[in-house]
Backbone bond lengths (Angstrom), bond angles and torsions (degrees), N, CA, C in turn:
res aa  C-N    CA-C-N  psi(-1)  N-CA   C-N-CA  omega(-1)  CA-C   N-CA-C  phi
1 M - - - 1.461 - - 1.532 111.35 -
2 F 1.339 116.28 -38.42 1.467 119.43 179.51 1.526 111.03 -59.22
3 K 1.340 115.98 -43.57 1.460 119.97 179.84 1.523 110.80 -62.87
4 S 1.331 116.49 -37.55 1.458 119.98 179.67 1.529 111.29 -65.65
5 F 1.330 116.56 -42.22 1.459 120.17 177.16 1.530 110.35 -64.78
6 L 1.345 115.99 -38.27 1.463 119.73 178.68 1.521 110.54 -62.07
7 L 1.329 116.93 -44.23 1.462 120.32 178.22 1.525 111.46 -65.75
8 A 1.339 116.39 -34.31 1.466 120.56 -179.83 1.523 112.05 -68.36
9 T 1.332 117.70 -20.39 1.474 119.63 176.26 1.515 111.22 -70.23
10 R 1.345 117.46 -17.01 1.467 123.46 -175.73 1.529 110.09 54.06
11 P 1.346 116.15 62.58 1.470 121.42 -171.93 1.524 114.95 -54.78
12 K 1.338 117.33 -30.45 1.468 119.35 -177.99 1.526 112.45 -67.86
13 T 1.328 117.03 -18.85 1.468 120.11 -178.68 1.526 112.63 -93.77
14 L 1.333 117.96 -8.17 1.460 120.48 -173.03 1.521 113.01 -71.06
15 V 1.320 116.68 -11.88 1.457 120.09 174.25 1.529 110.35 -56.76
16 A 1.332 116.88 -30.36 1.465 121.17 179.80 1.524 111.76 -69.69
17 A 1.325 117.25 -16.44 1.460 120.42 178.84 1.527 112.02 -88.23
18 F 1.336 117.57 -43.21 1.464 118.05 -171.56 1.526 114.53 -93.65
19 I 1.326 118.54 -20.53 1.472 119.77 179.78 1.538 112.23 -66.47
20 P 1.357 120.33 -48.26 1.473 119.15 -175.97 1.534 114.67 -57.58
21 P 1.349 120.40 -52.10 1.473 117.72 179.73 1.523 112.87 -67.07
22 S 1.333 117.19 -29.11 1.463 120.51 178.01 1.527 110.92 -69.22
23 A 1.329 116.99 -42.68 1.460 120.97 177.62 1.522 110.91 -66.30
24 A 1.338 117.08 -36.70 1.465 120.51 177.42 1.527 110.54 -62.81
25 H 1.329 116.82 -37.69 1.463 120.45 178.27 1.522 110.70 -67.08
26 A 1.325 116.86 -39.96 1.470 120.45 177.96 1.533 110.41 -62.53
27 L 1.332 117.12 -40.16 1.462 120.75 177.60 1.530 110.38 -65.98
28 Y 1.315 116.70 -39.47 1.473 121.38 176.20 1.523 110.18 -60.24
29 Y 1.312 117.39 -43.81 1.468 121.03 177.88 1.527 110.83 -63.84
30 Y 1.325 116.64 -40.12 1.468 121.03 179.53 1.527 111.07 -60.89
31 H 1.331 116.55 -38.34 1.460 120.04 -177.93 1.522 113.03 -79.77
32 T 1.333 117.38 -31.23 1.469 120.15 -169.55 1.524 114.96 -121.47
33 E 1.335 117.18 -16.73 1.466 123.15 -172.10 1.527 111.11 58.74
34 K 1.325 115.35 28.93 1.461 122.36 175.25 1.527 108.97 -117.38
35 T 1.323 116.26 162.30 1.461 121.39 177.68 1.527 110.21 -124.59
36 A 1.321 115.13 158.37 1.462 121.59 176.37 1.527 107.20 -142.00
37 Y 1.334 115.51 60.84 1.459 120.74 -170.68 1.531 113.57 -62.55
38 F 1.318 117.76 -35.58 1.462 119.74 -179.76 1.524 110.27 -62.19
39 Y 1.332 116.16 -45.66 1.466 119.48 -178.42 1.532 111.33 -75.19
40 L 1.325 116.68 -28.22 1.468 119.54 170.88 1.521 109.87 -61.00
41 F 1.343 116.34 -44.52 1.469 120.84 178.69 1.526 110.80 -60.48
42 L 1.335 116.68 -44.63 1.464 119.88 179.93 1.524 111.51 -63.02
43 C 1.330 116.14 -42.85 1.468 119.78 -179.02 1.523 111.46 -65.02
44 V 1.326 117.00 -44.67 1.459 120.85 -179.09 1.527 110.43 -66.01
45 L 1.333 116.58 -46.23 1.462 119.58 -179.54 1.522 111.01 -63.30
46 G 1.320 116.94 -44.78 1.460 119.87 179.25 1.518 112.14 -62.34
47 A 1.334 116.65 -41.37 1.466 120.41 -179.73 1.525 111.59 -65.44
48 I 1.333 116.47 -41.53 1.464 119.96 179.86 1.522 110.39 -65.47
49 L 1.333 116.99 -44.97 1.466 120.34 -178.05 1.524 111.55 -63.81
50 I 1.331 116.81 -40.69 1.462 118.63 -177.66 1.526 110.87 -73.09
51 Q 1.339 117.50 -29.69 1.461 118.04 175.68 1.523 111.03 -71.18
52 I 1.321 116.71 -39.54 1.467 119.27 177.09 1.525 110.24 -62.94
53 A 1.338 116.85 -42.37 1.462 120.19 177.09 1.525 110.14 -59.00
54 T 1.327 116.36 -42.84 1.468 120.58 177.64 1.515 110.98 -60.29
55 N 1.335 116.78 -42.90 1.463 120.88 179.45 1.521 111.55 -64.84
56 F 1.333 117.16 -37.79 1.469 120.74 177.64 1.529 110.50 -64.11
57 Y 1.332 116.17 -48.59 1.465 119.64 179.23 1.534 110.37 -61.33
58 N 1.322 116.29 -43.22 1.464 120.99 -179.62 1.516 111.17 -60.18
59 D 1.315 116.31 -43.35 1.466 121.64 179.11 1.525 110.46 -59.60
60 A 1.335 115.71 -47.61 1.462 120.42 -177.27 1.521 112.12 -69.66
61 I 1.329 117.23 -46.85 1.469 121.01 -174.02 1.528 111.39 -69.35
62 D 1.331 117.44 -42.77 1.463 119.43 178.84 1.522 111.26 -61.30
63 T 1.334 116.30 -35.57 1.470 119.31 177.25 1.522 110.77 -66.87
64 L 1.326 116.23 -44.58 1.462 119.80 -179.61 1.528 112.01 -64.49
65 K 1.331 116.40 -30.27 1.463 120.77 179.47 1.522 112.81 -89.16
66 G 1.326 116.61 -3.96 1.460 120.36 178.37 1.500 115.35 83.40
67 A 1.339 116.86 10.34 1.467 120.00 -175.55 1.528 112.77 -73.65
68 D 1.336 117.46 -17.29 1.461 120.13 -176.84 1.533 113.32 -106.75
69 E 1.322 116.93 9.23 1.464 119.57 -176.52 1.527 112.09 -65.37
70 K 1.335 117.73 -35.71 1.465 121.46 -179.12 1.530 110.82 -117.19
71 R 1.314 115.51 32.13 1.459 120.96 -173.97 1.523 110.92 -62.16
72 V 1.357 115.69 137.16 1.456 121.01 178.77 1.530 111.51 -107.48
73 G 1.321 116.78 -4.03 1.462 121.18 177.70 1.517 110.99 -93.39
74 P 1.337 116.85 -165.17 1.464 121.10 177.65 1.521 111.23 -54.22
75 K 1.312 116.90 142.79 1.453 121.84 -176.25 1.523 111.14 -66.04
76 R 1.321 115.70 144.06 1.452 121.94 175.34 1.520 109.35 -100.40
77 M 1.317 115.25 144.16 1.465 120.27 -170.32 1.528 112.95 -68.69
78 A 1.322 117.81 -38.32 1.468 119.13 178.85 1.522 110.75 -70.50
79 A 1.327 116.79 -38.97 1.466 120.85 -179.02 1.524 111.71 -64.70
80 T 1.331 116.73 -34.21 1.465 120.42 -179.86 1.524 112.50 -84.66
81 G 1.328 117.43 -9.64 1.457 120.95 -178.27 1.515 113.82 85.76
82 A 1.333 117.61 3.26 1.468 120.43 179.84 1.522 111.16 -67.72
83 L 1.329 116.73 -33.08 1.462 122.82 177.04 1.526 108.15 -136.27
84 S 1.318 116.27 147.24 1.462 119.39 177.41 1.528 109.66 -84.99
85 P 1.332 117.52 151.18 1.464 119.27 174.80 1.524 111.92 -55.02
86 K 1.327 116.63 -36.23 1.474 120.58 -179.88 1.519 110.88 -61.87
87 A 1.339 116.91 -42.25 1.471 120.68 179.76 1.523 110.68 -65.50
88 L 1.318 116.42 -38.11 1.462 120.28 179.49 1.527 111.21 -69.57
89 F 1.322 116.94 -38.67 1.464 120.21 176.21 1.528 110.57 -61.75
90 R 1.324 116.50 -45.43 1.468 120.17 -179.99 1.525 111.38 -61.55
91 A 1.321 115.81 -42.55 1.464 119.86 179.20 1.525 110.46 -64.28
92 G 1.328 116.63 -40.80 1.463 120.34 177.66 1.523 111.77 -62.85
93 H 1.337 116.93 -42.32 1.470 120.85 178.37 1.539 110.53 -61.57
94 F 1.330 116.18 -42.61 1.469 120.39 -179.17 1.523 110.80 -63.18
95 L 1.333 116.47 -44.31 1.464 119.99 179.82 1.525 111.12 -63.57
96 N 1.324 117.01 -38.17 1.461 119.31 178.42 1.522 111.95 -68.82
97 L 1.326 116.99 -29.12 1.470 119.99 173.19 1.528 109.85 -63.63
98 L 1.328 116.47 -43.43 1.461 120.20 176.93 1.527 110.71 -62.57
99 V 1.336 116.59 -39.75 1.467 121.05 178.00 1.527 110.29 -60.85
100 A 1.324 117.01 -40.46 1.467 120.68 179.46 1.527 111.07 -63.74
101 I 1.321 116.90 -38.27 1.471 120.89 178.09 1.529 110.11 -65.67
102 I 1.330 116.01 -45.72 1.466 120.43 176.81 1.523 110.06 -61.44
103 G 1.321 115.89 -40.62 1.458 121.15 -179.21 1.515 112.98 -61.50
104 Y 1.323 117.15 -30.25 1.468 120.14 178.78 1.526 110.65 -62.42
105 F 1.321 117.22 -43.55 1.465 120.69 179.79 1.533 111.45 -69.83
106 I 1.335 115.84 -32.21 1.460 119.37 174.93 1.529 110.04 -67.67
107 Y 1.328 116.61 -40.50 1.468 121.35 178.00 1.523 111.55 -60.06
108 L 1.322 117.69 -39.20 1.461 121.14 -178.89 1.523 111.83 -59.24
109 R 1.317 117.05 -30.15 1.455 120.18 178.45 1.534 112.12 -93.63
110 G 1.330 116.23 -41.37 1.462 119.50 -170.81 1.508 115.36 -94.78
111 G 1.341 118.02 -19.83 1.452 120.44 177.48 1.519 114.51 88.82
112 W 1.328 115.67 -166.92 1.467 122.64 -169.56 1.525 114.98 -60.75
113 P 1.367 121.19 -30.33 1.476 117.85 179.13 1.527 112.65 -56.47
114 F 1.324 116.38 -29.11 1.461 119.24 -177.52 1.526 111.92 -79.21
115 I 1.323 117.16 -16.37 1.463 119.32 171.09 1.525 108.90 -67.83
116 L 1.331 116.27 -45.07 1.470 120.82 178.94 1.529 110.81 -63.95
117 I 1.330 115.91 -44.21 1.470 119.90 179.36 1.522 110.26 -61.98
118 G 1.335 116.25 -44.46 1.462 120.61 -177.46 1.517 112.49 -65.04
119 I 1.333 116.91 -47.31 1.469 120.52 -178.24 1.525 110.64 -63.45
120 S 1.337 116.46 -45.89 1.467 119.32 -178.60 1.527 111.19 -66.64
121 S 1.330 117.11 -37.33 1.467 120.52 179.86 1.524 111.34 -66.28
122 I 1.322 116.33 -43.69 1.462 120.11 179.53 1.523 110.45 -64.43
123 Y 1.342 116.44 -43.82 1.473 118.12 179.09 1.522 111.52 -63.27
124 L 1.335 116.66 -44.93 1.463 119.59 -175.11 1.527 112.85 -73.62
125 S 1.334 117.84 -15.01 1.465 118.43 171.96 1.526 109.00 -61.65
126 Y 1.338 116.32 -31.84 1.467 122.10 173.03 1.527 111.07 -90.77
127 G 1.322 115.86 -41.68 1.460 121.06 -174.55 1.510 114.53 -71.61
128 Y 1.335 117.06 -7.18 1.460 119.22 175.87 1.523 110.75 -62.37
129 T 1.331 116.67 -40.94 1.471 120.49 177.33 1.530 112.94 -121.71
130 G 1.347 117.63 -10.32 1.460 120.58 -176.84 1.512 112.51 -116.80
131 G 1.332 115.48 -178.55 1.448 120.32 178.84 1.513 112.86 82.10
132 P 1.333 116.81 -177.28 1.475 120.53 -176.37 1.529 114.38 -71.60
133 F 1.336 116.91 -23.65 1.473 120.33 -179.70 1.533 109.91 -132.13
134 P 1.328 116.65 69.44 1.469 119.90 -178.00 1.524 111.00 -65.92
135 L 1.313 116.73 117.67 1.463 121.18 -172.51 1.525 112.29 -58.01
136 A 1.330 116.25 -40.89 1.462 119.83 -176.73 1.517 112.23 -66.56
137 Y 1.338 117.17 -21.16 1.461 121.16 -175.85 1.530 112.73 -95.90
138 I 1.333 116.40 -4.80 1.469 118.59 -178.82 1.533 111.23 -124.87
139 G 1.319 116.66 19.93 1.455 120.99 172.56 1.519 115.92 80.37
140 L 1.337 117.19 20.42 1.466 120.32 -178.38 1.527 112.62 -110.59
141 G 1.311 116.98 10.90 1.463 120.02 -177.74 1.520 112.70 -61.08
142 E 1.328 116.53 -44.27 1.464 120.07 -178.49 1.528 111.59 -64.45
143 I 1.334 116.84 -41.78 1.456 121.00 177.97 1.521 110.31 -62.26
144 F 1.330 116.68 -41.33 1.464 121.79 178.48 1.522 111.02 -58.99
145 V 1.321 117.31 -44.72 1.460 120.66 -177.95 1.519 111.21 -66.81
146 I 1.328 117.30 -45.45 1.468 120.26 178.48 1.532 110.39 -59.58
147 L 1.321 116.13 -41.82 1.459 120.88 -177.17 1.528 112.09 -69.95
148 Y 1.350 117.07 -50.24 1.461 119.41 -171.37 1.525 113.65 -90.52
149 F 1.324 118.26 -35.81 1.462 119.68 179.32 1.529 111.65 -86.09
150 G 1.327 116.12 -17.56 1.456 120.42 179.47 1.512 111.80 -107.00
151 L 1.339 116.72 -79.76 1.453 121.16 -171.98 1.521 113.29 -61.52
152 I 1.323 117.63 -52.43 1.461 119.79 -176.02 1.525 111.18 -70.75
153 S 1.326 117.67 -41.77 1.463 120.24 -178.21 1.525 111.56 -64.64
154 V 1.323 117.18 -49.06 1.468 120.46 -176.89 1.527 111.37 -74.46
155 L 1.340 117.21 -50.67 1.461 119.69 -178.12 1.527 111.21 -66.24
156 G 1.329 116.66 -40.25 1.458 119.75 178.12 1.509 111.77 -63.28
157 S 1.319 116.32 -45.39 1.462 120.36 178.93 1.520 111.21 -62.78
158 Y 1.343 115.91 -46.92 1.473 119.46 -178.60 1.529 110.65 -60.61
159 Y 1.321 117.05 -42.47 1.462 120.47 178.72 1.523 110.76 -63.35
160 L 1.324 116.84 -38.60 1.461 120.43 178.92 1.526 110.62 -63.30
161 Y 1.325 117.40 -41.17 1.462 121.26 -179.81 1.526 111.49 -70.54
162 A 1.345 115.99 -46.80 1.466 120.59 -167.82 1.526 114.13 -98.85
163 G 1.328 117.09 -22.30 1.456 119.92 -175.10 1.517 112.95 77.83
164 T 1.307 116.57 8.17 1.459 123.31 178.51 1.518 108.60 -155.12
165 L 1.334 117.09 176.97 1.455 121.20 178.54 1.524 109.74 -119.85
166 H 1.321 116.34 162.70 1.456 122.85 -179.56 1.526 107.43 -140.31
167 Y 1.325 116.87 143.63 1.464 119.44 -176.43 1.530 111.72 -59.86
168 E 1.348 118.10 -28.93 1.459 119.89 179.35 1.533 111.26 -68.34
169 A 1.333 116.50 -26.99 1.466 119.65 175.55 1.519 110.63 -66.18
170 L 1.327 117.37 -34.72 1.466 121.28 177.14 1.526 110.41 -67.22
171 I 1.326 116.88 -40.40 1.465 120.64 177.32 1.520 109.88 -62.37
172 L 1.322 116.17 -48.55 1.469 120.87 179.52 1.528 110.98 -60.89
173 A 1.316 116.84 -41.07 1.466 121.03 179.56 1.524 111.18 -61.61
174 T 1.319 116.56 -40.91 1.464 121.03 179.03 1.528 110.67 -66.15
175 Q 1.319 116.82 -44.54 1.464 121.10 178.86 1.526 111.08 -57.14
176 L 1.318 116.13 -52.70 1.462 119.72 -175.06 1.527 111.51 -72.00
177 G 1.325 117.23 -32.36 1.460 119.46 175.79 1.513 111.54 -62.46
178 L 1.328 116.57 -42.18 1.463 120.77 178.69 1.527 111.12 -65.16
179 L 1.332 116.84 -42.89 1.462 119.64 -178.84 1.523 111.44 -68.48
180 C 1.322 117.55 -38.25 1.473 119.52 175.28 1.523 110.55 -63.00
181 T 1.323 116.44 -34.48 1.461 120.81 -179.77 1.527 111.97 -65.95
182 T 1.339 117.27 -28.62 1.466 118.60 179.34 1.530 111.26 -60.03
183 L 1.323 117.02 -30.59 1.470 120.08 179.95 1.524 110.93 -65.10
184 I 1.327 116.53 -47.75 1.465 119.37 -179.02 1.522 111.09 -71.23
185 M 1.331 117.01 -31.38 1.467 119.68 -179.67 1.524 111.02 -66.41
186 I 1.326 117.08 -38.44 1.468 119.96 176.12 1.524 110.00 -62.36
187 N 1.328 116.45 -45.46 1.462 120.57 178.58 1.529 110.93 -59.02
188 N 1.329 115.74 -48.63 1.460 119.88 -176.49 1.521 112.35 -66.37
189 F 1.332 116.27 -37.23 1.465 118.91 178.98 1.530 110.62 -67.71
190 R 1.318 116.27 -43.46 1.462 120.26 179.84 1.528 111.39 -61.82
191 D 1.335 117.01 -39.07 1.462 121.40 -173.22 1.526 113.41 -97.09
192 R 1.331 117.93 11.85 1.462 119.97 -170.48 1.525 113.34 -60.68
193 H 1.316 117.75 -36.38 1.472 119.84 -176.89 1.531 111.14 -72.36
194 T 1.324 116.65 -46.24 1.467 119.37 179.45 1.525 110.70 -70.87
195 D 1.333 118.20 -32.39 1.467 120.65 177.39 1.524 110.50 -63.84
196 E 1.322 116.51 -42.50 1.467 120.10 -178.90 1.522 111.36 -62.78
197 E 1.313 116.68 -34.10 1.467 120.67 -179.17 1.521 112.23 -63.78
198 V 1.360 117.01 -30.82 1.465 119.90 -177.36 1.532 111.64 -105.21
199 G 1.336 116.47 11.65 1.460 119.86 176.34 1.512 114.99 80.54
200 K 1.320 117.25 17.31 1.464 120.91 176.26 1.522 106.97 -87.65
201 M 1.331 116.05 93.83 1.464 121.50 -170.50 1.526 110.79 -89.63
202 T 1.311 115.50 70.85 1.449 120.41 176.84 1.523 110.20 -69.04
203 L 1.328 115.48 169.69 1.457 119.60 178.32 1.527 110.63 -62.39
204 A 1.335 116.82 -32.37 1.463 120.78 178.14 1.523 111.51 -65.79
205 V 1.328 116.93 -29.21 1.462 121.45 176.66 1.526 110.33 -76.93
206 K 1.317 116.24 -40.74 1.464 120.84 -175.41 1.522 112.62 -73.19
207 M 1.337 117.58 -32.03 1.462 121.25 -177.49 1.515 111.18 -93.14
208 D 1.334 116.23 156.27 1.452 118.38 171.86 1.529 108.69 -74.65
209 T 1.325 116.46 160.51 1.459 122.26 -171.07 1.524 112.85 -57.64
210 S 1.316 117.59 -48.45 1.464 120.61 -175.27 1.525 111.61 -64.97
211 T 1.327 117.53 -39.82 1.463 120.92 179.70 1.516 111.03 -64.91
212 Y 1.327 115.73 -43.80 1.467 119.21 -178.61 1.528 110.86 -66.27
213 L 1.321 117.28 -41.16 1.462 119.97 178.89 1.524 111.16 -66.48
214 N 1.317 117.58 -37.57 1.462 120.04 176.22 1.524 111.22 -63.62
215 L 1.326 116.18 -38.42 1.462 120.50 175.91 1.530 110.39 -64.37
216 F 1.323 115.98 -39.59 1.464 120.49 176.75 1.525 110.94 -61.20
217 Y 1.322 117.12 -44.68 1.463 120.53 -179.41 1.529 111.08 -62.57
218 V 1.327 117.08 -35.89 1.465 120.40 176.48 1.535 110.06 -62.07
219 C 1.322 115.92 -46.78 1.467 120.12 179.59 1.529 111.91 -63.47
220 L 1.311 116.33 -30.31 1.458 121.61 -178.62 1.522 112.36 -78.25
221 I 1.336 117.12 -40.70 1.462 122.47 -170.57 1.529 113.14 -94.54
222 L 1.340 117.21 -37.27 1.464 120.78 -174.88 1.536 113.61 -55.39
223 P 1.335 120.53 -39.73 1.466 118.85 178.55 1.528 113.48 -56.52
224 H 1.328 117.85 -33.72 1.462 120.41 177.53 1.527 110.58 -69.56
225 V 1.325 117.06 -39.55 1.468 120.97 178.06 1.526 109.72 -64.23
226 M 1.315 116.83 -39.97 1.465 121.65 -178.02 1.522 112.80 -66.89
227 Q 1.314 117.22 -13.73 1.460 120.02 179.49 1.530 111.83 -61.70
228 F 1.320 116.68 -20.42 1.459 119.88 179.15 1.531 112.16 -67.91
229 F 1.330 117.76 -16.25 1.458 120.00 174.36 1.535 111.27 -66.27
230 F 1.334 116.20 -20.29 1.467 120.67 179.95 1.533 110.99 -99.80
231 A 1.330 117.07 27.31 1.459 121.40 -173.94 1.524 112.82 -59.04
232 A 1.348 117.83 -25.53 1.463 120.49 179.17 1.525 111.29 -65.63
233 N 1.331 116.29 -21.92 1.463 120.89 177.98 1.524 108.04 -110.14
234 V 1.314 116.63 97.73 1.467 121.46 -175.89 1.522 111.10 -58.58
235 K 1.331 116.88 -33.66 1.462 120.60 -177.42 1.528 112.46 -65.76
236 S 1.341 115.90 -19.69 1.460 118.39 179.68 1.521 111.29 -63.89
237 F 1.328 117.16 -19.78 1.455 120.76 -178.52 1.526 112.76 -80.17
238 L 1.338 116.06 9.07 1.457 119.39 170.30 1.524 111.41 -58.96
239 T 1.328 116.60 -23.57 1.469 120.36 -179.41 1.524 112.40 -62.71
240 I 1.333 117.18 -11.06 1.467 119.76 177.11 1.525 110.40 -60.18
241 F 1.340 115.87 -25.61 1.466 119.83 -179.41 1.531 112.05 -76.44
242 A 1.321 116.92 -6.70 1.470 120.59 173.12 1.520 111.98 -90.13
243 M 1.315 116.86 -10.01 1.465 120.18 -175.37 1.530 113.66 -65.41
244 P 1.339 120.12 -36.54 1.472 117.63 176.31 1.526 113.15 -58.02
245 M 1.343 117.48 -36.27 1.462 119.93 177.23 1.522 110.39 -71.58
246 M 1.332 117.14 -35.48 1.459 120.46 174.91 1.524 110.21 -59.19
247 L 1.329 116.14 -45.21 1.463 120.74 179.34 1.526 111.38 -65.47
248 R 1.324 116.06 -32.98 1.468 118.89 178.61 1.522 110.50 -66.69
249 V 1.330 116.33 -41.45 1.462 120.09 175.72 1.528 110.07 -59.56
250 H 1.333 115.55 -49.78 1.467 120.96 -178.51 1.521 111.23 -58.34
251 N 1.316 116.25 -48.40 1.466 119.71 -175.80 1.523 112.09 -69.05
252 T 1.325 116.67 -33.39 1.470 119.89 178.05 1.518 110.46 -59.45
253 I 1.327 116.61 -46.13 1.464 121.30 -177.68 1.524 111.66 -76.82
254 A 1.331 116.24 -37.26 1.466 119.84 -177.24 1.521 112.18 -63.37
255 H 1.337 117.05 -28.22 1.462 120.58 -175.66 1.531 113.94 -102.03
256 N 1.340 116.50 -13.34 1.464 118.08 -175.59 1.526 108.92 -162.93
257 T 1.321 118.04 122.84 1.465 121.26 178.54 1.527 111.78 -112.20
258 S 1.325 117.03 25.34 1.460 120.54 176.46 1.521 109.62 -70.54
259 A 1.340 115.80 166.26 1.466 120.32 -179.77 1.524 111.28 -60.34
260 D 1.330 117.47 -41.80 1.468 120.55 179.62 1.522 111.09 -63.31
261 A 1.327 116.57 -40.64 1.462 120.55 178.57 1.523 110.44 -65.22
262 M 1.335 117.09 -38.86 1.458 120.52 178.43 1.521 111.33 -65.02
263 N 1.328 116.97 -37.91 1.464 120.07 177.31 1.530 110.81 -64.89
264 D 1.327 116.44 -39.11 1.468 119.94 175.27 1.523 110.31 -64.75
265 A 1.324 116.37 -43.39 1.462 120.69 -179.88 1.520 111.55 -62.49
266 L 1.340 116.30 -36.56 1.465 120.35 177.82 1.525 110.41 -62.84
267 K 1.318 115.89 -42.80 1.471 120.31 177.88 1.524 110.40 -62.23
268 F 1.316 116.64 -44.83 1.468 120.68 -179.70 1.535 111.22 -66.65
269 C 1.348 117.11 -34.24 1.460 120.36 177.03 1.528 111.13 -62.86
270 G 1.329 115.39 -41.38 1.461 119.84 178.02 1.519 111.36 -63.11
271 I 1.333 116.36 -43.11 1.462 120.79 178.56 1.528 110.28 -65.20
272 H 1.345 116.45 -40.45 1.459 120.74 179.29 1.521 111.15 -62.10
273 L 1.327 116.99 -45.51 1.465 120.91 177.70 1.524 110.77 -60.46
274 L 1.330 116.43 -43.72 1.463 120.68 179.69 1.531 110.77 -62.28
275 L 1.327 116.60 -47.29 1.467 120.55 -179.82 1.530 110.94 -62.04
276 F 1.318 116.29 -48.02 1.462 120.36 -179.47 1.524 109.93 -59.56
277 G 1.330 116.59 -43.98 1.462 120.54 -178.57 1.512 112.70 -65.92
278 V 1.315 116.78 -47.23 1.475 121.06 -179.25 1.517 110.55 -63.75
279 L 1.321 117.05 -43.25 1.468 120.37 179.39 1.525 111.54 -66.43
280 T 1.322 116.78 -35.46 1.468 120.64 174.77 1.516 110.51 -63.50
281 I 1.321 116.44 -45.04 1.468 121.25 178.86 1.524 110.72 -60.56
282 L 1.315 116.59 -44.17 1.461 120.57 178.64 1.526 111.11 -63.78
283 G 1.327 116.24 -41.11 1.447 120.27 -179.45 1.527 113.17 -61.73
284 F 1.329 117.03 -34.58 1.465 120.42 178.83 1.531 112.46 -85.66
285 S 1.332 117.37 -19.64 1.467 120.74 -171.55 1.521 114.21 -98.45
286 L 1.328 117.29 -29.06 1.459 120.14 -173.96 1.536 112.09 -75.80
């Protein structure tokens, strides 16, 4: 059972949880030469727990709605019978309780805006695929990721560390939000045919193939172009070493859109996000 829960966390995707607050801390250090490691720990832990809770709910709800019956991607634990939807719901509720406890200490430093962020984040961990307006089923998944994994995660974290905001934090938030979105876009593109059969109207279902792929390429490439906003910090251009992986993602999809190719592209997207994030952190920290 432990192994099944571990697989249900979707560990390869958790890079999208810890990179944004970590990069925001590196930018804070670059601007102030100060650190806020305790609050960095809280932000990273809270982000990881809420993403795992989201993955648990997603696993359970998609199975109950039949979205995983003909899945061509990595197996889901509820769909395979390894875990029951009820067990996944309970685990998700428990993790969100821990997030609420962590959120209390964040609130003590950051104030009332973090109450709104915390409540909405906890609800949408379920509301991404559940509730009366499941975002993933009405084509808002990509917007959700850009907003919560990019803008809210980076700007919220930076504000918590610094007590103020900086325009470079907005640039960084946009970059990482777009790169985190590439992960969900690969999933949605790969599953577009089976999703449409069960009424999961993702953006990949609503758009024609070429338009959606062009949008994906924008999300993949634009963060590298935006690095020129940090031209005053030459070290920020360390992210150039992530470009070969970016090209690998692009070429994988450009030459083959089969399910196996999409699974490879998803893996490369995760590595690309990790490389870009780590190199960004190094560029601001060294």
